[in-house]
C-alpha positions as CSV (number, residue, x, y, z in Angstrom):
1,M,143.5,201.7,140.7
2,V,144.5,198.1,140.3
3,L,140.5,197.9,138.4
4,Q,142.5,200.4,136.0
5,A,145.7,198.4,135.6
6,R,143.8,195.2,135.3
7,N,141.9,196.7,132.4
8,K,144.8,197.7,130.5
9,H,146.5,194.6,131.0
10,R,143.4,193.0,129.2
11,E,144.3,195.4,126.6
12,A,146.7,195.3,126.9
13,A,183.0,177.4,112.5
14,P,184.1,175.9,109.1
15,K,183.3,171.9,108.5
16,P,186.5,170.0,108.7
17,P,187.4,168.2,105.7
18,Q,186.1,164.4,105.1
19,P,188.0,161.7,103.7
20,P,186.4,160.1,100.2
21,R,184.6,157.3,100.2
22,A,185.0,154.3,98.0
23,S,182.3,153.3,95.9
24,Q,179.7,156.2,97.2
25,S,176.9,157.4,95.0
26,P,176.8,161.0,93.8
27,L,174.1,162.1,96.4
28,R,174.8,159.8,99.4
29,G,176.5,161.5,102.2
30,A,175.2,164.9,100.3
31,S,175.0,168.0,102.3
32,D,171.8,168.2,104.4
33,V,168.4,170.2,102.2
34,G,169.2,174.1,102.4
35,A,171.6,173.8,105.3
36,G,175.0,171.8,104.7
37,E,174.8,168.6,106.8
38,P,174.7,165.0,105.6
39,G,171.6,162.9,105.3
40,P,171.5,160.0,106.7
41,E,174.0,157.0,105.4
42,R,171.6,155.4,102.8
43,A,171.4,155.7,98.9
44,P,168.0,158.1,97.6
45,L,165.0,155.9,96.6
46,S,164.2,156.8,93.3
47,P,161.3,155.8,91.0
48,G,163.5,153.0,89.5
49,R,164.2,151.1,92.7
50,K,163.1,147.9,92.5
51,G,164.2,147.1,97.1
52,A,167.1,145.9,97.9
53,A,168.3,143.2,95.9
54,G,171.7,144.2,95.0
55,R,172.5,144.3,98.7
56,K,175.1,142.6,100.5
57,G,173.8,142.9,103.8
58,P,173.2,146.2,105.8
59,R,176.4,148.6,106.5
60,A,178.1,148.5,109.3
61,E,176.9,151.9,111.5
62,P,179.9,153.7,112.9
63,G,180.6,153.8,116.2
64,A,179.5,156.7,118.7
65,P,182.6,159.6,118.2
66,P,185.2,159.9,120.7
67,A,184.7,162.4,123.3
68,G,185.8,165.7,122.8
69,G,187.5,167.7,125.4
70,G,184.7,168.6,128.5
71,L,181.5,167.5,129.6
72,G,179.9,169.7,127.4
73,G,182.4,168.6,124.2
74,R,181.6,164.7,124.9
75,L,177.7,165.3,125.4
76,A,177.5,167.1,122.0
77,A,179.5,164.3,120.1
78,R,176.9,161.8,121.8
79,L,174.2,164.0,120.3
80,R,175.6,164.1,116.9
81,W,176.2,160.4,116.9
82,A,172.3,159.8,118.3
83,L,171.2,162.3,115.7
84,G,172.5,160.3,112.7
85,L,175.2,163.9,112.3
86,R,178.2,161.9,113.0
87,R,180.1,163.9,110.4
88,A,178.7,167.2,111.0
89,G,180.4,169.5,113.1
90,R,180.2,170.3,116.5
91,G,178.9,174.2,115.3
92,R,176.2,172.1,113.3
93,T,174.8,170.1,116.6
94,W,174.9,173.1,118.7
95,T,172.8,174.9,115.8
96,T,170.3,172.1,116.4
97,L,169.8,172.5,119.4
98,L,170.0,176.1,119.4
99,L,166.9,176.0,117.4
100,A,165.2,173.7,119.3
101,V,165.3,175.8,122.3
102,F,164.6,178.5,120.7
103,A,161.1,176.6,119.1
104,A,160.4,175.1,123.3
105,V,160.3,179.1,123.8
106,L,157.8,179.8,121.1
107,H,155.7,177.6,122.3
108,W,155.7,178.0,125.8
109,S,155.2,181.6,125.4
110,H,152.1,180.8,123.1
111,I,150.1,178.6,125.2
112,T,150.7,180.5,128.5
113,H,149.7,184.4,126.2
114,L,146.6,182.0,125.0
115,F,146.2,180.9,128.7
116,E,145.9,184.2,130.2
117,N,143.8,185.8,127.3
118,D,141.1,183.4,127.6
119,R,141.0,183.4,131.4
120,H,142.9,186.4,132.9
121,F,144.3,183.8,135.1
122,S,146.2,186.1,137.0
123,H,143.7,188.3,138.4
124,L,141.6,185.8,139.7
125,S,141.1,184.8,143.2
126,T,141.9,181.5,144.7
127,L,138.5,180.1,144.6
128,E,138.0,181.6,140.7
129,R,140.9,179.5,140.0
130,E,139.7,176.2,141.1
131,M,136.4,176.6,139.4
132,A,138.1,177.3,136.4
133,F,139.3,174.2,136.4
134,R,136.4,172.5,135.0
135,T,135.2,168.6,135.5
136,E,138.1,166.3,135.9
137,M,140.4,169.1,135.5
138,G,139.6,170.3,138.8
139,L,139.2,166.5,140.4
140,Y,143.2,165.8,139.6
141,Y,144.1,169.2,140.6
142,S,142.4,168.8,144.1
143,Y,145.1,166.0,144.9
144,F,147.5,168.5,144.5
145,K,146.4,170.5,146.5
146,T,145.8,168.1,149.0
147,I,149.9,167.1,149.3
148,V,150.3,170.8,148.9
149,E,148.5,171.9,152.1
150,A,148.9,168.3,154.1
151,P,151.3,169.1,156.9
152,S,154.2,166.8,155.1
153,F,154.5,165.4,151.7
154,L,154.6,161.7,153.3
155,N,151.1,162.8,155.1
156,G,149.7,164.2,151.8
157,V,150.0,161.0,149.6
158,W,149.0,158.8,152.7
159,M,145.9,160.8,152.4
160,I,145.0,160.3,148.9
161,M,146.3,156.7,148.9
162,N,143.4,156.6,151.5
163,D,141.1,158.9,150.2
164,K,137.2,159.1,151.5
165,L,136.1,162.2,150.2
166,T,136.1,161.3,146.4
167,E,133.6,157.8,146.3
168,Y,131.8,158.8,150.1
169,P,131.6,156.0,151.9
170,L,134.3,153.9,150.6
171,V,138.0,154.5,150.8
172,I,140.1,154.7,147.5
173,N,143.7,154.6,146.5
174,T,143.4,157.4,144.1
175,L,146.9,157.2,143.4
176,K,145.8,153.5,141.4
177,R,142.6,154.9,140.3
178,F,143.4,158.0,138.9
179,N,146.8,157.9,137.4
180,L,147.8,161.0,139.7
181,Y,151.5,160.5,139.6
182,P,152.3,164.2,137.8
183,E,150.3,166.2,141.0
184,V,152.4,163.7,143.1
185,I,155.5,165.1,141.6
186,L,154.7,168.6,141.0
187,A,153.4,168.8,144.6
188,S,156.7,167.4,146.0
189,W,158.6,170.2,143.8
190,Y,156.2,172.8,145.0
191,R,156.7,172.3,148.5
192,I,160.9,172.1,148.3
193,Y,160.7,174.9,145.8
194,T,158.7,177.0,148.7
195,K,160.9,176.0,151.5
196,I,164.1,176.9,149.8
197,M,162.7,180.4,148.8
198,D,162.0,180.4,152.4
199,L,165.0,179.5,153.8
200,I,167.2,182.3,151.8
201,G,164.3,184.6,151.7
202,I,163.0,185.1,148.5
203,Q,159.4,186.1,147.9
204,T,158.1,183.6,145.6
205,K,154.0,185.6,145.2
206,I,153.0,189.1,144.7
207,C,149.0,189.4,146.4
208,W,146.9,192.6,145.8
209,T,142.7,193.2,146.2
210,V,141.3,193.4,143.1
211,T,138.1,195.4,142.9
212,R,135.2,193.1,140.6
213,G,132.6,196.3,139.9
214,E,129.1,195.4,139.5
215,G,128.4,194.9,143.0
216,L,130.9,191.9,143.5
217,S,132.9,191.9,146.4
218,P,136.6,192.6,146.5
219,I,138.7,189.4,145.9
220,E,142.7,188.4,147.3
221,S,144.6,188.0,144.4
222,C,148.2,186.1,144.2
223,E,150.6,185.8,141.1
224,G,153.8,184.2,141.3
225,L,155.3,180.0,141.6
226,G,154.5,180.8,145.1
227,D,151.1,180.5,144.4
228,P,149.7,176.9,143.8
229,A,147.6,177.0,141.1
230,C,150.2,179.5,139.4
231,F,153.0,177.0,140.2
232,Y,150.9,174.0,139.0
233,V,150.1,175.2,135.0
234,A,153.7,176.7,134.6
235,V,154.8,173.3,134.7
236,I,152.4,172.3,132.2
237,F,153.3,175.0,129.9
238,I,156.9,174.2,130.1
239,L,156.8,170.6,129.7
240,N,154.9,171.6,126.8
241,G,157.4,173.6,125.1
242,L,160.0,171.5,125.7
243,M,157.7,169.4,123.8
244,M,158.5,171.5,120.9
245,A,162.0,171.3,121.3
246,L,161.3,167.4,121.0
247,F,159.4,167.8,117.7
248,F,162.3,170.0,116.2
249,I,164.7,167.3,116.8
250,Y,162.3,164.8,115.9
251,G,161.6,166.6,112.4
252,T,165.3,167.0,111.9
253,Y,166.6,163.3,112.4
254,L,163.5,161.6,110.6
255,S,164.5,164.0,107.5
256,G,167.7,164.0,108.1
257,S,167.1,168.0,107.5
258,R,167.1,171.0,110.1
259,L,164.6,172.6,107.2
260,G,162.6,169.0,108.3
261,G,162.4,170.5,112.1
262,L,161.4,174.0,110.9
263,V,158.7,172.4,108.7
264,T,157.5,170.0,111.6
265,V,157.0,173.5,113.8
266,L,155.4,175.4,111.7
267,C,153.2,172.9,110.6
268,F,152.4,172.7,114.5
269,F,152.1,176.5,115.0
270,F,150.1,176.8,111.9
271,N,147.3,174.1,113.0
272,H,147.6,174.7,116.4
273,G,144.1,174.7,117.4
274,E,143.9,170.7,116.1
275,C,147.6,169.5,117.4
276,T,146.7,170.6,121.3
277,R,144.4,171.8,123.6
278,V,146.9,172.2,126.8
279,M,145.9,176.3,126.6
280,W,143.1,175.5,127.5
281,T,142.7,172.8,129.9
282,P,146.2,172.5,131.5
283,P,145.7,169.9,134.0
284,L,144.5,166.9,131.2
285,R,146.2,164.1,131.4
286,E,147.7,164.0,128.0
287,S,149.2,167.4,128.9
288,F,151.7,165.5,131.2
289,S,151.5,162.4,129.1
290,Y,152.1,163.3,125.3
291,P,155.4,165.0,125.2
292,F,157.0,161.6,126.3
293,L,154.7,160.2,124.0
294,V,156.5,162.2,121.3
295,L,160.3,161.7,122.8
296,Q,159.2,158.0,122.9
297,M,158.4,157.6,119.0
298,L,161.8,159.4,118.4
299,L,163.8,156.5,119.4
300,V,161.5,153.9,118.4
301,T,162.7,155.6,115.1
302,H,165.9,155.9,116.0
303,I,165.9,152.2,117.1
304,L,164.6,151.4,113.5
305,R,167.2,153.1,111.9
306,A,170.3,152.1,113.6
307,T,172.1,148.8,112.5
308,K,173.4,148.8,116.1
309,L,171.0,148.5,119.3
310,Y,172.9,150.0,122.2
311,R,171.7,149.8,125.7
312,G,171.0,153.4,126.2
313,S,168.8,153.7,123.6
314,L,166.7,150.8,125.3
315,I,167.0,151.7,128.4
316,A,165.7,155.2,127.3
317,L,163.0,153.6,125.4
318,C,161.7,152.0,128.7
319,I,161.7,154.9,130.4
320,S,159.9,157.2,128.3
321,N,157.3,154.3,128.1
322,V,156.7,154.6,131.5
323,F,156.3,158.6,131.6
324,F,154.1,158.2,129.0
325,M,152.0,155.3,130.4
326,L,152.0,157.0,134.4
327,P,150.0,160.0,133.8
328,W,146.9,158.2,131.4
329,Q,145.1,155.9,131.6
330,F,144.5,155.8,127.3
331,A,147.9,155.7,126.8
332,Q,147.3,151.6,126.1
333,F,145.7,152.4,123.5
334,V,148.1,154.6,121.6
335,L,150.8,151.8,122.5
336,L,148.5,149.2,120.9
337,T,148.6,151.0,117.1
338,Q,152.3,151.0,117.8
339,I,152.8,147.6,118.7
340,A,150.9,146.9,115.7
341,S,152.3,149.1,113.4
342,L,156.0,147.7,114.5
343,F,154.6,144.0,114.1
344,A,153.4,145.0,110.4
345,V,156.5,147.0,109.8
346,Y,158.5,143.3,110.9
347,V,156.0,140.9,108.7
348,V,156.4,142.8,105.6
349,G,160.2,142.7,106.3
350,Y,161.7,146.2,107.5
351,I,163.2,145.2,110.5
352,D,164.8,142.0,111.8
353,I,162.9,139.7,114.8
354,C,165.6,140.2,116.9
355,K,164.8,143.9,117.0
356,L,161.4,143.4,117.5
357,R,162.1,141.2,120.0
358,K,164.1,143.6,122.0
359,I,161.4,146.3,121.7
360,I,158.2,143.9,122.7
361,Y,161.0,142.9,125.8
362,I,161.0,146.8,126.8
363,H,157.4,147.2,126.2
364,M,156.3,144.2,128.4
365,I,159.0,145.6,131.3
366,S,157.8,148.9,131.0
367,L,154.1,148.0,131.4
368,A,154.9,145.7,134.2
369,L,156.9,148.7,136.4
370,C,153.8,150.5,135.5
371,F,151.3,147.8,136.7
372,V,153.4,147.4,139.9
373,L,153.8,151.7,140.2
374,M,149.8,152.0,139.9
375,F,149.3,149.2,142.7
376,G,148.3,146.6,140.1
377,N,145.8,148.7,137.9
378,S,143.4,146.0,136.4
379,M,143.0,147.9,133.0
380,L,146.5,147.3,132.5
381,L,146.8,143.8,132.9
382,T,143.4,142.9,130.7
383,S,144.2,145.8,128.2
384,Y,144.4,145.1,124.4
385,Y,147.9,146.5,124.6
386,A,149.0,143.8,127.2
387,S,146.9,141.0,125.1
388,S,149.3,142.5,121.8
389,L,152.6,141.9,123.9
390,V,151.7,138.3,124.9
391,I,150.3,137.3,121.4
392,I,153.9,138.2,120.0
393,W,155.7,136.7,122.7
394,A,154.1,133.5,122.3
395,Q,154.1,133.8,118.7
396,W,157.7,132.9,119.3
397,L,157.8,131.0,122.7
398,T,155.5,128.1,121.3
399,P,157.9,126.1,119.7
400,L,160.9,127.5,121.8
401,I,160.1,125.0,124.7
402,P,160.7,121.7,123.3
403,A,163.3,123.0,121.3
404,L,165.4,124.4,124.4
405,W,164.2,121.4,126.3
406,E,166.5,118.8,124.2
407,A,169.5,121.1,124.2
408,E,169.7,121.4,127.7
409,A,169.3,117.6,127.8
410,G,172.2,117.1,125.3
411,G,174.2,119.5,127.2
412,S,174.1,122.5,125.2
413,R,174.9,125.9,126.4
414,G,176.2,129.6,126.1
415,Q,175.9,130.1,121.9
416,E,173.9,127.3,121.1
417,I,171.2,128.4,123.4
418,E,171.4,131.9,121.8
419,T,170.9,130.3,118.3
420,I,168.1,128.5,119.5
421,L,166.3,131.7,120.9
422,A,167.5,133.4,117.5
423,N,165.8,130.8,115.0
424,K,162.9,128.8,116.9
425,G,159.5,130.3,117.3
426,I,156.6,131.0,114.8
427,L,158.0,134.7,114.0
428,A,161.4,133.0,112.7
429,M,160.1,129.7,110.9
430,K,159.2,131.6,107.8
431,P,161.8,129.3,106.0
432,H,159.9,126.3,107.1
433,F,156.3,127.6,105.9
434,L,158.4,128.8,102.4
435,K,160.0,125.6,101.6
436,I,156.2,123.8,101.6
437,N,155.3,126.4,99.0
438,V,153.3,129.3,101.0
439,S,153.3,132.3,99.5
440,E,155.0,135.4,101.3
441,L,151.6,137.2,100.9
442,S,150.1,134.4,102.8
443,L,152.5,134.0,105.4
444,W,152.0,137.9,106.2
445,V,148.0,137.1,106.3
446,I,148.4,134.4,108.8
447,Q,150.7,136.0,111.2
448,G,148.0,139.3,111.0
449,C,145.1,137.0,112.0
450,F,147.0,135.1,114.3
451,W,148.0,138.0,116.0
452,L,144.6,140.3,115.8
453,F,142.3,137.3,116.6
454,G,144.7,136.2,119.7
455,T,144.6,139.7,121.0
456,V,141.2,139.5,120.9
457,I,140.4,136.5,122.4
458,L,143.3,136.4,125.3
459,K,141.6,140.6,125.9
460,Y,138.3,138.6,126.3
461,L,139.6,135.6,128.1
462,T,141.7,137.3,131.0
463,S,138.4,140.1,131.6
464,K,136.6,137.1,132.1
465,I,138.9,135.3,134.6
466,F,139.7,137.9,136.8
467,G,136.2,139.7,136.6
468,I,137.1,142.8,135.6
469,A,135.3,145.2,133.6
470,D,136.2,148.7,134.3
471,D,137.1,149.3,130.5
472,A,134.2,147.7,129.2
473,H,132.9,150.8,128.1
474,I,135.4,151.1,125.6
475,G,134.8,148.2,123.6
476,N,131.1,149.3,123.8
477,L,132.2,152.8,122.6
478,L,133.9,151.4,119.8
479,T,130.8,148.8,119.1
480,S,128.6,152.0,119.0
481,K,130.3,153.4,116.1
482,F,130.1,150.7,113.6
483,F,126.5,149.6,114.8
484,S,123.7,150.7,116.3
485,Y,124.8,149.2,119.9
486,K,123.3,151.9,122.3
487,D,123.7,152.0,126.3
488,F,123.6,155.0,128.9
489,D,126.9,155.1,129.2
490,T,127.9,154.5,125.7
491,L,125.2,157.7,125.1
492,L,127.2,159.6,127.8
493,Y,130.2,159.4,125.5
494,T,128.8,159.9,121.8
495,C,126.4,162.9,122.9
496,A,129.7,164.7,123.5
497,A,131.0,166.1,120.8
498,E,134.5,165.0,121.7
499,F,133.9,161.4,121.7
500,D,131.9,161.9,118.6
501,F,133.0,161.0,114.6
502,M,135.6,163.5,113.4
503,E,134.1,166.9,112.1
504,K,133.4,167.3,108.2
505,E,135.0,170.6,108.7
506,T,138.6,169.3,110.0
507,P,140.1,167.8,106.6
508,L,139.1,170.6,105.5
509,R,140.8,172.8,107.8
510,Y,144.1,170.9,107.0
511,T,144.1,171.3,103.5
512,K,143.7,174.7,103.6
513,T,147.0,175.1,105.7
514,L,148.2,172.4,103.2
515,L,149.4,170.3,105.6
516,L,147.0,167.5,104.1
517,P,148.5,167.9,100.9
518,V,152.2,167.4,101.9
519,V,151.5,164.6,104.0
520,L,149.6,162.8,101.2
521,V,152.6,163.6,99.1
522,V,155.3,162.1,101.5
523,F,152.3,158.9,101.6
524,V,152.2,158.4,98.2
525,A,156.1,158.4,98.1
526,I,156.4,156.4,100.8
527,V,153.7,153.8,99.7
528,R,155.4,153.8,96.2
529,K,158.6,152.3,97.7
530,I,156.9,149.7,99.6
531,I,155.1,148.7,96.0
532,S,158.5,148.8,94.5
533,D,159.9,146.7,97.5
534,M,157.3,144.2,98.1
535,W,157.0,143.3,93.8
536,G,160.1,142.0,93.6
537,V,159.1,139.3,96.3
538,L,155.6,138.7,95.6
539,A,155.7,138.3,91.6
540,K,158.5,136.1,92.4
541,Q,156.7,133.9,95.4
542,Q,159.8,133.0,96.3
543,T,160.1,129.9,98.2
544,H,163.2,131.0,100.1
545,V,163.8,133.0,103.0
546,R,165.4,136.8,101.9
547,K,168.6,137.2,103.4
548,H,168.5,140.5,104.3
549,Q,166.0,143.5,105.2
550,F,164.5,146.4,103.2
551,D,165.9,149.8,104.1
552,H,163.9,152.1,105.6
553,G,162.2,150.7,108.0
554,E,161.4,153.7,110.2
555,L,159.6,155.3,106.9
556,V,157.3,152.4,106.9
557,Y,156.4,152.5,110.7
558,H,156.1,156.3,110.3
559,A,152.8,156.0,107.4
560,L,151.6,152.9,109.4
561,Q,151.3,154.9,113.0
562,L,149.6,157.5,110.7
563,L,147.1,154.9,109.2
564,A,146.6,153.9,112.7
565,Y,145.6,157.4,114.3
566,T,144.1,158.7,111.3
567,A,141.3,155.9,112.3
568,L,141.4,156.9,115.9
569,G,140.8,160.6,114.5
570,I,138.0,159.7,112.5
571,L,136.4,157.3,114.9
572,I,136.7,159.8,118.2
573,M,137.2,163.3,117.2
574,R,139.1,163.9,120.4
575,L,142.0,161.7,119.3
576,K,142.5,163.6,116.3
577,L,145.7,165.4,118.9
578,F,147.5,162.2,118.0
579,L,146.8,162.6,114.1
580,T,147.6,166.0,113.4
581,P,151.3,166.4,115.5
582,H,151.9,163.6,114.0
583,M,150.7,164.7,110.3
584,C,153.5,167.4,111.1
585,V,156.4,165.3,111.7
586,M,155.3,163.3,108.4
587,A,155.4,166.6,107.0
588,S,159.2,167.0,107.9
589,L,159.7,164.0,105.4
590,I,159.5,166.1,102.4
591,C,162.7,167.4,102.9
592,S,163.8,164.6,103.1
593,R,166.5,163.0,100.6
594,Q,165.5,159.3,100.5
595,L,162.0,159.8,99.3
596,F,162.7,162.8,97.2
597,G,166.6,163.0,96.2
598,W,165.5,162.2,92.3
599,L,164.0,165.8,92.7
600,F,166.7,167.7,94.8
601,C,168.6,167.1,92.2
602,K,166.8,168.8,89.3
603,V,165.6,172.1,91.7
604,H,167.4,173.8,94.7
605,P,165.2,172.1,98.1
606,G,165.6,174.9,99.7
607,A,163.3,177.1,97.4
608,I,160.6,174.1,97.1
609,V,160.4,173.9,101.3
610,F,160.0,177.8,101.6
611,A,157.8,177.9,98.8
612,I,155.5,175.4,100.5
613,L,155.8,177.2,103.8
614,A,155.0,180.4,102.4
615,A,151.7,179.0,100.8
616,M,151.1,177.2,104.4
617,S,151.7,180.4,106.0
618,I,149.0,182.2,104.2
619,Q,145.9,180.3,106.2
620,G,148.4,179.0,109.0
621,S,149.1,183.0,110.2
622,A,145.8,183.5,109.9
623,N,144.6,180.5,112.3
624,L,147.3,182.2,114.7
625,Q,145.5,185.2,114.4
626,T,142.6,184.2,115.3
627,Q,143.7,182.3,118.4
628,W,145.5,185.2,119.8
629,N,142.2,187.5,119.4
630,I,140.6,185.2,121.7
631,V,140.5,187.5,125.1
632,G,138.1,187.0,127.7
633,E,138.1,186.6,131.6
634,F,136.5,183.6,133.8
635,S,133.4,184.5,135.6
636,N,131.2,182.1,136.8
637,L,129.1,183.8,139.7
638,P,126.4,181.2,140.1
639,Q,128.9,178.5,140.7
640,E,130.4,180.4,143.4
641,E,127.5,181.3,145.2
642,L,126.9,177.9,145.3
643,I,130.4,176.4,146.6
644,E,130.4,179.6,149.2
645,W,127.0,178.6,150.7
646,I,128.5,174.6,150.9
647,K,131.2,175.8,153.0
648,Y,129.8,178.2,155.0
649,S,125.8,176.5,155.7
650,T,126.4,172.7,155.8
651,K,128.4,170.2,157.9
652,P,132.1,169.2,156.6
653,D,130.5,165.1,156.3
654,A,127.8,166.3,154.4
655,V,127.3,164.4,151.0
656,F,127.0,165.3,148.0
657,A,126.0,164.4,144.7
658,G,124.9,165.7,141.1
659,A,126.3,166.5,138.0
660,M,129.7,164.9,137.2
661,P,131.6,168.6,136.1
662,T,130.0,170.0,139.8
663,M,130.9,167.6,141.7
664,A,134.4,167.9,140.8
665,S,134.4,171.6,142.1
666,V,132.4,170.8,145.2
667,K,135.1,168.2,146.0
668,L,137.6,171.0,144.9
669,S,136.6,174.0,146.3
670,A,134.4,173.3,149.4
671,L,136.0,170.0,150.3
672,R,132.9,167.9,150.9
673,P,132.3,164.4,150.5
674,I,130.8,163.3,147.0
675,V,129.6,159.8,145.7
676,N,130.3,160.3,141.9
677,H,133.1,162.2,140.2
678,P,134.2,162.8,136.7
679,H,137.0,159.8,135.8
680,Y,134.6,157.3,134.5
681,E,137.2,154.5,134.0
682,D,135.9,152.2,136.5
683,A,132.9,149.7,136.8
684,G,132.3,150.7,140.2
685,L,131.1,154.2,139.8
686,R,129.8,154.1,136.5
687,A,127.0,152.4,138.2
688,R,127.0,155.1,140.9
689,T,126.5,157.4,138.4
690,K,123.4,156.3,137.1
691,I,121.8,156.1,140.3
692,V,122.9,159.7,140.5
693,Y,121.9,160.2,137.4
694,S,118.4,158.8,137.5
695,M,117.3,162.7,138.8
696,Y,117.1,163.6,135.4
697,S,115.0,160.3,134.0
698,R,111.5,159.6,134.5
699,K,111.4,157.8,137.7
700,A,109.3,158.0,140.3
701,A,110.7,160.5,143.1
702,E,110.5,157.8,146.1
703,E,112.3,155.4,143.8
704,V,115.1,157.5,143.0
705,K,115.2,159.1,146.4
706,R,115.2,155.3,148.3
707,E,118.5,154.8,146.1
708,L,120.1,158.1,146.8
709,I,119.8,157.0,150.4
710,K,121.6,154.0,149.9
711,L,124.5,156.4,149.0
712,K,124.3,157.9,152.1
713,V,123.6,161.5,150.3
714,N,122.5,164.2,152.2
715,Y,121.9,166.8,149.2
716,Y,121.7,167.1,145.6
717,I,122.7,169.4,143.1
718,L,120.2,170.0,140.9
719,E,121.3,171.8,137.4
720,E,117.7,172.5,135.7
721,S,120.2,172.7,132.2
722,W,120.4,169.6,131.9
723,C,117.0,168.3,131.8
724,V,116.4,170.2,128.6
725,R,119.6,170.9,126.8
726,R,120.7,168.3,124.5
727,S,124.0,168.8,121.5
728,K,122.0,166.7,118.9
729,P,118.8,164.6,118.6
730,G,118.2,162.3,121.5
731,C,120.7,163.1,123.5
732,S,119.3,164.9,126.3
733,M,119.0,163.6,129.8
734,P,115.4,161.9,129.6
735,E,116.1,161.2,125.9
736,I,118.8,158.9,127.1
737,W,117.1,157.0,129.9
738,D,114.5,156.6,127.3
739,V,117.2,154.0,125.7
740,E,118.0,152.4,129.1
741,D,114.4,152.8,131.0
742,P,111.9,152.3,128.1
743,A,109.3,151.4,130.8
744,N,108.9,155.1,131.8
745,A,109.2,156.7,128.3
746,G,106.6,159.2,127.7
747,K,106.2,160.5,131.3
748,T,106.8,163.6,132.4
749,P,110.9,163.5,133.3
750,L,111.4,163.8,137.3
751,C,113.7,167.1,137.7
752,N,111.3,169.4,135.8
753,L,108.9,168.0,138.7
754,L,111.4,168.9,141.0
755,V,112.4,172.0,139.9
756,K,108.3,173.4,140.2
757,D,107.9,171.8,143.6
758,S,110.6,169.3,145.4
759,K,108.1,168.4,148.1
760,P,107.6,165.8,149.6
761,H,110.5,163.8,149.0
762,F,112.8,166.7,148.9
763,T,113.7,170.0,150.4
764,T,115.1,172.6,148.6
765,V,117.2,174.5,151.3
766,F,119.4,176.8,148.2
767,Q,118.4,178.3,144.8
768,N,119.9,180.3,142.4
769,S,120.0,180.9,138.4
770,V,121.5,178.0,138.0
771,Y,121.9,175.4,141.0
772,K,119.2,174.4,143.0
773,V,120.1,172.4,146.4
774,L,117.8,169.5,147.7
775,E,118.2,168.2,150.8
776,V,117.2,164.4,151.3
777,V,114.5,163.7,153.1
778,K,115.2,160.9,155.7
779,E,112.4,158.2,155.9
């Protein structure tokens, strides 16, 4: 009866009047695009506009609105002010929030449905669910499982901070090495949730016996938040559902229109397979980290647009930075592109030095906090991101020291010291350069080169001084993209499709949903504005500093960030997960009066936007239908047999080595010590993996056995498929080893010999259709 049910499931208020504003242009402060809301308080950009030469200075931003009655009124008022809807009615703000919540629920439902359809996760046994978390996903989940099953929460945290299983015989702090704060937080929530539910007597899971058929033994399957795996996945999907609410608010705020939020959300859904992979790989680090990047970029946009910065905005930016960096080791590279974009926005004159300085200080504080919380993680200390922050800070610090010394000696205090801080430094020395007839363009090049070369040199020096090479493979990977450089670690990356160049079909898929054409139109409009602004500066070869900044620096920032994400996505296909969502945000600007106000004067904006969305939906709905049609059921019987054999036929302290994905499953489900694992961002681990993977080289069996004994390996899990498969020419394991070990090129791979006969150096103790377990014969 259970089997039948399982198969069936598989098929199975008016706006108050506003006082007139003096000298307001017809479009400035006009109603929102298609929704009756006010746009940002700036004049629209017309084709003939030449920068901001006629402005006397920035318009003062209105203060926060008076608090309404009750907590809800105060929160709504604050949100209206933060989103730039200061003159909008309270009802409109709640409408925006309700639409954002609807988008969140829709996305949560979508990814939950896809995940269940793909794996039939609710009907899997505990072992099957653990095996479904392949490669590094299983490694991360294993630490959540450790804390959940520990006698107490603190005992579980101590166990992962003194881990003896992951890199035997070493004892490592995995909380420092593997960005495991999400697992720590989720495990604490799970323990609190189950204890509360037990106290009040509410059942948290339902278990039943599932008949699998085909001669397989029945399994027990539990469903509900009381099951650790179900709880873990559910929280991830809720977080990524909330991310969609942020995208709606982001698009609304950037474009000044709720239609912009709608465009962002629909573009994300229409290009869902290019935007995220959370529905297929929930435990990956970006599943926890990326939602906070969306929040962080929304806050950066608000800070760039605001004429007055409040402490709350800067604190929120710092917190979002920390929450973005803590879960993911690669977050630093994304923030590096943001710093580069912001620095360029400052250099060409779209934000002032005081605003840039505050943003840089917030980044430095958040980096320091992450460094402390990660117990001194070396990748943060010697990253390009950290070096770029120091270089920008040094640019205004270098000439500052003698000026401050002189001021202190003269008894200056307070306001005089602040004046020196604001006006000294290379970044604030523009007037002095211009007085000696250095052109504005030359100054931009000087500042850009100083930042670029300074960052690279400082990164190199800090890595050498501290003897840190944990992220050296990243530099080698980028080098291999431009030159013919190859080594063992680089080939392991570039032979995987997700680390190869972007597929040629990807731009075509963007074009079919009209995402690429719309973003190109928006990008051209922003570039046209930049050229218009810059022409007045460069053509006149000004020899005096400008007294004001150009308008709409947030638009220029988003354009530069788009270029940075495009470069990352082209070089490494996996990183298109940053590019595509940002393109969806950029698409919201098709509703912007700042860019297209001249067009909206002639044609109703709603008609244009809905016509575009209708055209997008043709391919977009087909893409969604393709996702909904994916129906499968997870099953990995060979690995299940392997795990069961390990659990019942080997000692608890038996040490295993083998392919990285398999080792994660052995640690998670069999709880046996392993010597290598999929988290590759450590120089020592990469050296260990090279020793383990020598089983697939052409070296002599005796030499390989000797190195395995040094690692105290008892059993080696050999997979014949690793000997023969290759994703493209030159990418089979023996071919990769030919690059690393040319002296043995041409010999028969060791793995082929051991598949036929493992003696005399190894003994076969288990074998099925996929795996062959070799016991290392001790000398």
